N, C-alpha and C positions, 0 to 999 in steps of 0.2 A: 843437175838440171835446175834451172831457175823458174821458168814458166812453162810447164808442160814439157813439150819436146824441144823447147828453145834452150840451148845451153849458153853458158857464159861465153864460150868460144864464138857462137853465132852472134851474140850481142856485140862482142868486141869487133868482129868482122864487119857487122853492119855499121858500127860507129866509124870504123876506119874508112869504109866506102863513102859514107856521108861526109866525113872530114875532107876527103879528097875532092869530092864534088863541090863543096862549099869553097875550099881553098882555090880550086881552079876557077870558079866563078869570080871570087874576089880578085884574083889576079888579072881579070879582064877589065877591072874598073880603074880608070885613070885617077891618080891622086892617092891611091891606097898603097901602103907598104905592108905586105903580108909576111909575117915571120914563120919560119918552119915550125912544125909541131908534130909530136908523136903522142900528144895527149888528146883528151876529148874536148878540147877547146882550141880556138884560133885567135892569136893575138895579131892585131893590125894597127897601123898608125894612119891617121887621117887628119887633115887640117881641120881645126875647130872641133876636136873630138867631143868636147863637152856639149857643144851645140847639137851635134849629130846624135849623141846619147839622148838628149832631151827630146829631140824629134822622134826618135825610135820609141821612146817611152810614151809619147803621145799616141803612138800607133799600137800601144799595148805590147811592145816588144822590149823586154828587159834584158840587157846585157851588162857586163861589168865595165864601168868607166874607171880606167886606171890613170887618167890624166891628172896630174898633180900629186900622185902618190909617191913618185920618185922621179928625179930628173931624167933617168933613162927611159921612163915610160911616158914622157911628154906626148900628148895627143894620141895616146894609145887606148884602144878599146879591146875587150876580149869577149868573144861569143862562144858559148858552149854548143857543141854539136848536138842537135836534137833529132827529132823525127824528120823524115823527108818533107812532110808538109810544113813543119816549123821552119826548117832550113830554107825552103823555097820562099816562104812568106818573108823571112828576114832578108834574104837576098833581094827580092823584088822591092821591098819597101826601102831598103838601104839605097838602092840605085835611084829610086824616085826622089828620096831626100837629097842625095848628092847632086842630082840633076837640077834641083831647085836652089841649091846653095852656091852654085858656081857663078 
């Protein structure tokens, strides 16, 4: 047991469920290339990734900017799966930012 009656299994299942929801949401956004993941994060490619990263940061959302770290990761960002509220906030703000950069 990790937190009272919540076991590691329950935490892993919650992360998997949230990852699926975030992945499905990101798949609905034009211009994103979302890569498969079995981890607690999601890698995606978006035009002008560094600009999107900075805009997210201005909204106090910090994700990993992988653009420029390797040629295969050009324009890639990585988001860690968080709580349902964190994930919703990320998804909503990302969509808002992308709608303004088109």
